[in-house]
Structures are given as C-alpha cells and as structure tokens.
C-alpha positions in Angstrom: -122.8 -54.5 123.8 -119.3 -53.5 124.8 -118.6 -49.9 125.0 -115.2 -48.2 125.3 -115.1 -44.7 126.7 -111.7 -43.3 125.8 -110.6 -41.1 128.6 -107.5 -40.3 130.6 -109.4 -40.2 134.0 -112.0 -42.6 135.0 -113.2 -40.4 137.9 -113.9 -37.2 135.7 -117.7 -36.5 136.2 -118.5 -36.9 132.5 -116.5 -40.0 132.0 -118.1 -41.5 135.4 -121.6 -40.6 134.4 -121.2 -42.3 131.0 -119.9 -45.6 132.5 -122.7 -45.3 135.1 -125.5 -44.9 132.5 -123.9 -47.3 130.1 -123.8 -49.8 133.0 -127.1 -49.4 134.2 -128.5 -50.1 130.8 -126.9 -53.5 130.9 -124.0 -53.0 128.8 -120.3 -53.7 129.3 -118.2 -50.8 129.7 -114.5 -50.0 130.0 -112.6 -46.8 130.3 -109.6 -46.8 128.2 -106.7 -44.4 128.8 -105.9 -43.7 124.9 -102.5 -42.5 125.6 -101.8 -45.9 126.8 -102.9 -47.6 123.6 -100.6 -49.2 120.6 -101.7 -49.8 117.3 -100.9 -52.2 114.4 -101.6 -50.3 111.1 -101.8 -53.4 108.9 -103.6 -53.5 105.4 -105.7 -56.5 106.0 -106.1 -56.6 109.8 -105.5 -53.2 111.6 -105.6 -53.6 115.4 -105.3 -51.7 118.6 -103.7 -52.8 122.1 -103.7 -52.0 125.4 -100.8 -53.5 127.2 -100.8 -57.0 125.9 -104.6 -57.0 125.3 -106.0 -56.6 121.6 -109.3 -54.4 121.9 -111.0 -56.4 119.2 -114.2 -56.8 121.2 -115.5 -53.5 121.3 -118.7 -52.7 119.8 -119.0 -48.8 120.3 -116.4 -46.2 121.2 -117.2 -43.0 122.9 -114.3 -40.6 122.7 -113.5 -38.0 125.5 -110.4 -36.7 124.0 -108.5 -33.8 125.7 -107.8 -30.8 123.5 -104.0 -31.0 124.1 -104.1 -34.6 123.2 -106.2 -34.3 119.9 -103.4 -35.7 117.5 -102.9 -39.1 119.4 -106.5 -39.3 120.4 -107.9 -38.9 116.9 -105.5 -41.5 115.7 -106.8 -44.1 118.2 -110.2 -43.1 117.1 -109.3 -43.7 113.6 -107.8 -47.0 114.3 -111.1 -48.2 116.0 -112.9 -46.9 112.6 -110.4 -48.7 110.6 -111.4 -51.8 112.5 -115.1 -51.2 111.5 -116.0 -50.0 115.2 -119.0 -47.7 115.8 -117.7 -44.4 117.2 -120.1 -41.7 118.4 -118.0 -39.1 116.9 -115.6 -39.7 114.4 -111.8 -39.0 114.2 -112.3 -36.4 111.3 -115.2 -34.8 112.9 -113.3 -34.4 116.2 -110.3 -32.8 114.4 -112.4 -30.6 112.5 -114.0 -29.0 115.6 -110.8 -28.7 117.3 -109.5 -26.4 114.5 -111.1 -23.2 115.5 -110.3 -21.5 112.3 -111.4 -24.3 110.0 -114.7 -24.7 112.0 -115.4 -21.2 111.6 -114.9 -21.3 107.8 -117.1 -24.4 107.6 -119.8 -22.5 109.5 -119.6 -19.6 107.4 -120.0 -21.5 104.4 -123.4 -22.6 105.4 -124.5 -19.1 106.3 -124.7 -20.0 110.1 -124.5 -16.8 112.3 -121.0 -16.2 113.7 -119.4 -12.9 115.2 -117.2 -11.0 112.5 -114.1 -12.9 112.7 -110.7 -11.8 110.8 -107.2 -13.6 110.5 -103.8 -12.7 109.3 -100.3 -13.8 109.8 -98.6 -10.3 108.9 -98.9 -8.2 111.9 -98.8 -5.2 109.5 -102.4 -6.1 108.9 -103.5 -5.5 112.5 -105.2 -2.2 111.8 -107.2 -4.0 109.1 -108.1 -7.0 111.3 -109.6 -4.5 113.7 -111.3 -2.0 111.3 -113.1 -5.3 109.6 -114.5 -6.1 113.2 -116.1 -2.7 113.3 -113.4 -1.2 115.3 -112.5 -1.8 119.1 -113.6 -3.2 121.5 -112.5 -6.8 119.9 -111.9 -10.2 121.2 -108.4 -11.6 120.5 -108.3 -15.5 120.6 -105.7 -18.0 120.5 -106.4 -20.7 118.2 -104.9 -23.2 120.6 -106.8 -21.8 123.8 -109.3 -23.8 125.6 -111.9 -23.0 128.6 -111.3 -19.4 128.0 -107.6 -19.4 128.4 -105.9 -17.3 125.5 -109.2 -15.3 125.3 -108.7 -11.5 125.6 -111.2 -8.4 125.4 -109.2 -5.5 124.0 -111.2 -2.2 124.8 -109.3 0.0 122.5 -107.4 -0.3 119.3 -104.0 0.6 120.9 -104.4 -2.3 123.4 -105.6 -4.8 120.6 -102.5 -3.7 118.5 -100.3 -4.2 121.5 -101.8 -7.8 122.3 -101.8 -8.8 118.7 -98.1 -7.8 118.3 -97.4 -9.7 121.7 -99.0 -12.8 120.6 -97.6 -12.9 117.1 -94.1 -12.3 118.6 -94.5 -15.7 120.3 -95.5 -17.0 116.9 -99.0 -17.5 118.0 -101.9 -18.0 115.6 -104.7 -15.7 116.6 -108.3 -14.7 115.7 -109.8 -11.5 116.1 -113.4 -11.2 116.6 -116.2 -8.6 117.1 -117.2 -8.0 120.5 -121.1 -8.9 121.0 -121.8 -6.3 123.8 -125.3 -7.2 124.2 -124.6 -10.7 125.3 -123.6 -9.0 128.5 -121.0 -11.7 129.5 -123.4 -14.7 129.1 -123.6 -17.5 126.4 -125.9 -20.1 125.9 -124.6 -24.0 125.9 -126.7 -26.3 123.7 -126.1 -30.1 124.4 -126.9 -31.7 120.9 -127.4 -35.6 120.9 -128.1 -36.9 117.3 -131.0 -34.7 115.9 -132.0 -33.0 119.2 -131.0 -30.5 121.7 -131.4 -32.4 124.7 -130.5 -29.5 127.2 -129.7 -26.0 127.1 -128.1 -23.5 129.9 -127.3 -20.2 130.1 -123.8 -19.5 131.4 -123.2 -16.0 133.2 -119.5 -14.6 133.7 -118.7 -13.0 137.0 -119.2 -9.3 137.2 -116.7 -7.5 135.1 -115.7 -11.0 133.2 -116.7 -11.1 129.7 -115.8 -15.0 129.5 -118.8 -17.1 130.8 -116.7 -20.5 131.2 -117.8 -22.4 134.4 -114.0 -23.1 134.9 -113.5 -19.5 135.2 -116.3 -18.8 138.0 -119.3 -18.6 135.7 -122.7 -19.5 136.9 -125.3 -21.7 134.9 -129.1 -21.8 135.0 -131.7 -23.6 132.9 -132.6 -21.5 129.8 -135.2 -21.6 127.3 -134.0 -21.5 123.8 -135.6 -20.0 120.9 -136.4 -21.9 117.5 -133.6 -19.9 115.8 -131.2 -20.9 118.6 -132.0 -24.6 118.5 -131.9 -24.7 114.7 -128.5 -22.9 114.9 -127.2 -25.3 117.4 -128.5 -28.5 115.2 -126.9 -27.1 112.0 -123.7 -26.4 113.7 -123.4 -29.9 115.1 -124.1 -31.3 111.5 -121.8 -29.1 109.6 -118.9 -30.3 112.0 -120.2 -34.0 111.4 -120.7 -34.9 115.0 -123.4 -36.7 116.8 -122.7 -35.4 120.3 -121.8 -31.7 120.7 -121.7 -28.6 123.0 -122.5 -25.6 121.0 -122.0 -22.4 122.4 -123.9 -19.4 121.2 -124.2 -15.7 122.0 -127.6 -13.5 121.8 -126.7 -10.8 119.5 -128.9 -8.1 117.8 -128.6 -10.0 114.5 -129.9 -13.4 116.2 -127.6 -16.5 117.7 -123.9 -16.6 116.7 -121.7 -19.7 117.0 -118.7 -19.2 119.3 -117.6 -22.8 119.5 -118.6 -26.5 118.6 -117.0 -28.9 121.5 -116.9 -32.4 120.5 -116.3 -33.7 124.1 -118.5 -31.6 125.8 -118.8 -31.4 129.6 -121.7 -33.0 131.5 -121.6 -31.9 135.1 -122.5 -28.4 134.7 -125.2 -28.6 132.1 -126.7 -31.9 134.1 -126.8 -29.8 137.3 -128.1 -26.7 135.8 -131.0 -28.4 133.8 -131.7 -31.5 135.9 -131.7 -33.5 132.6 -130.0 -37.1 132.2 -127.5 -36.1 129.4 -125.3 -39.1 129.8 -128.4 -41.3 129.6 -129.3 -39.7 126.2 -125.9 -40.2 125.0 -126.1 -44.0 125.9 -129.2 -44.2 124.2 -128.1 -42.5 120.9 -125.1 -45.2 121.1 -127.7 -48.2 121.6 -129.7 -47.0 118.6 -126.9 -46.3 116.0 -124.2 -48.9 116.9 -124.2 -52.5 116.3 -121.7 -55.2 115.8 -119.8 -54.8 112.5 -121.1 -51.3 111.9 -119.4 -49.2 109.5 -116.7 -46.9 110.5 -118.0 -43.4 111.4 -116.9 -41.0 108.6 -117.8 -37.6 110.3 -119.1 -36.2 107.2 -119.1 -32.1 106.9 -122.1 -30.8 105.0 
C-alpha cells in the first residue's frame, strides 16, 4: 500500500513516527508538503499534483494539517477524497473539529459533558455571558487560538469585562467558559484510534498555571481513565466524524467535560508518557480500513 502523510515538516516527531511505523509494516510511504500541492478540479477526472508529478498512485492519506493552514489543507484532503482515496480523517471532520464553536454546539446536541460556554457578538452582553457561566472566575478563549495561546483566566468580573472588551475591540471572536477549579490545572488527553482509546495521559500545568499544555511547560504521566471518561472520549470522536483524535477532558464534580477534540494530535508527549506505540496503532487502523479504490471518507457527524 502507498501511504501519503500530509505534513509540512518530515522531521516533526509525529510525522517521523508515522512514517517509521508505515515503512516498518512494509508500506511505501511519502511525506507530502500539502502547501506545495495544486489541484485540477475537473468534473470527470479530478487530480492533484506535486510539482509535475500527479499523485494518483496513493492508496491512503494521513492528514497532519496545521491549524493555521486548515483552509488549504482540507482542500487538499477533499481533493484526495474526490479521487476516491481513503483518508483516515476526512476534510469535513477536520474542519468541524477546528471550529471551536461549532464543535461545542455539536457535542452539546449529543449531551456530552461540557463546561458552561457562552458566546455573543455584542459587547453589551458581557455581563450576561459571565453571569450565565456562574460568575467569575471564567476562562476566555479566542476561537482561533491553539496550544493554549489566546486562553485567559479572569479571576474577577471587572478583569473579565476588560479582557472581553479588548478582544472584541480587535474584532476577535471569543468564548467565555466556566472555570473548573476542581481540575487543579490538570486535564486528560485521550488518544482515540477508531473505536478505542489506545492511550491516555494526565497533563499537569506548572504551579500557578491553569493551562496544562505540554508546549507551555506542562508535565505528563500515564493515567487510568474511568469508564465515563472513556465513553465520553469515544462519543466526542464519533460526533466529530473522526477516526483519529486527541480528546481533552477535565475532571469536574459533574463528571468528565470535553475541552477540545483535536484532529491532528501530537504523538510525542503521549508516547513518552504512556509507552504506547500510538503511531503503530494508527497504521494498523489504516491497514484495516483502506484499500485501493476505497470510497471517499465522508467524515459524518452523528
């Protein structure tokens, strides 16, 4: 089987591990910089090119699309789908998971645990947003933020109002969420492949830091998840229409709540913390579900 990994940097840990596992399983594998691809959007024979070479011999695609390149990256994935190629995560599912507001709305519709989340355009509604979250402290998030950037904890209503006013003054879209104090600056990352949570780690933020992202100095360790946490992670992945996802949960008094569903989860932290061969599990899923001439992945949302 020929597997294409869509990634801008072949030396990134996740990309390199996926390539290593695919090659080790006997597959032909190529890392393709999707920003260097161009497409022929034809009615009868859609095609995609890298330089002068047509990429028509690919059997399966593993997208590793950067958040800032979602628009073009998903267009490339969609083109492969139009050509009848198997994609482990479909273009619609990737776009759905990258839209924080839409993803929360979809999760809410399926009664999946979430922190109380409010959203408005009018800055005059600021007081109402904070009140609906149960009052300060609240967490304010930029919809376009990633890896903890654009996430602010407002300890008081006045601070929250000032932050919201500043963000809206920049015409930025924000969410306001209730602060889950009992999480103590920790979250759970569940790595889902297909219908299984193949690995889970607890990420703990530095002292005084409520964000647990490893990119911000957080520490990670193996964790045993509860049946409720496992069920929540699997259902959240299914709602997004993904086959591979990193689901971030907080442990609240009301049970697990979903913070985010990531369609291109990093593998370095979770493989190091758990000792699990997550990249190998992903390649096994591709082997079990991809075949030449497979129908395009639709990325259905449930």
